[in-house]
C-alpha positions in Angstrom: -0.3 0.1 -0.1 1.3 2.9 -1.0 1.6 5.8 0.9 0.2 9.4 -1.1 1.4 12.7 -0.5 0.3 16.4 -1.1 3.7 18.0 -1.5 2.2 22.0 -1.0 1.9 24.2 -4.9 -0.7 20.9 -5.0 -3.1 21.5 -2.3 -2.3 25.2 -3.1 -3.6 24.5 -6.4 -6.6 22.7 -5.7 -7.1 25.6 -2.7 -7.1 28.3 -5.9 -9.5 26.7 -7.6 -12.0 25.6 -5.1 -11.7 29.4 -3.9 -12.8 30.8 -7.4 -15.5 27.6 -7.9 -16.6 28.5 -4.0 -17.4 32.9 -5.7 -20.4 31.3 -6.9 -21.0 27.9 -5.3 -19.2 27.2 -2.1 -21.4 23.5 -1.4 -19.9 22.9 -5.2 -15.9 23.6 -3.8 -16.3 22.0 -0.2 -18.1 19.2 -2.7 -14.5 19.4 -4.7 -11.8 19.2 -2.5 -14.2 15.8 -0.5 -14.0 15.1 -3.8 -10.3 14.9 -5.4 -8.8 13.7 -1.6 -11.1 10.6 -1.4 -10.2 9.8 -5.1 -6.4 10.8 -4.2 -7.2 8.3 -1.4 -8.0 5.6 -4.4 -3.9 5.8 -5.3 -2.7 4.2 -2.2 -3.7 0.5 -3.0 -3.8 1.3 -6.8 -0.7 3.7 -6.7 -1.1 3.2 -11.3 -4.0 2.9 -11.4 -4.0 7.2 -12.8 -4.4 7.7 -16.4 -0.9 8.7 -18.6 -0.4 12.1 -19.3 -1.1 12.6 -22.9 1.3 15.5 -23.6 4.6 13.5 -22.2 6.0 10.8 -23.8 7.1 8.2 -21.4 6.8 10.4 -18.5 6.5 9.0 -14.6 3.7 11.0 -14.6 -0.4 10.2 -14.2 -3.2 12.3 -13.7 -6.1 11.6 -11.9 -9.1 13.8 -14.1 -12.1 15.0 -11.1 -14.0 17.5 -13.4 -13.1 20.3 -13.3 -9.5 19.4 -12.7 -6.4 17.5 -13.8 -4.3 16.3 -10.9 -0.7 15.1 -11.3 1.6 12.4 -9.7 4.0 10.7 -10.1 5.4 7.5 -7.4 8.6 6.4 -6.1 8.7 3.4 -4.6 5.9 3.3 -2.0 5.4 6.7 -1.7 2.9 8.8 -4.2 3.0 12.6 -4.4 0.9 14.8 -5.6 2.1 17.9 -7.9 0.1 19.3 -9.8 -3.8 20.1 -9.6 -5.0 22.6 -12.9 -8.0 23.1 -15.0 -9.0 20.7 -17.4 -9.0 23.4 -19.7 -6.4 24.5 -19.1 -2.6 24.2 -20.8 -0.4 21.8 -19.2 3.4 23.5 -18.7 4.9 20.5 -19.0 8.2 22.8 -18.0 5.9 22.6 -14.0 6.4 19.1 -14.1 9.4 18.8 -15.0 10.1 21.1 -11.7 8.3 19.0 -9.0 
């Protein structure tokens, strides 16, 4: 069973998305955050269950899509690092993943 670690940048990015959603719908924002943590917890027993990132060939990164978010992670041994969260419609800047 893998251990899940959310990096500070990923948590901040999720918070920013939730803050934006909460301007119109605070309940939906709270639901998104709860759903994100619940969905990511399923990676503990199944760390390779996320899909490979389409934009990157031969990458160590995978993603979980939880509308309206794409949550990027990588596995190192028995640890899954959640490294980046963006909105689905955003362009993925590959340099962001290379830095994390």
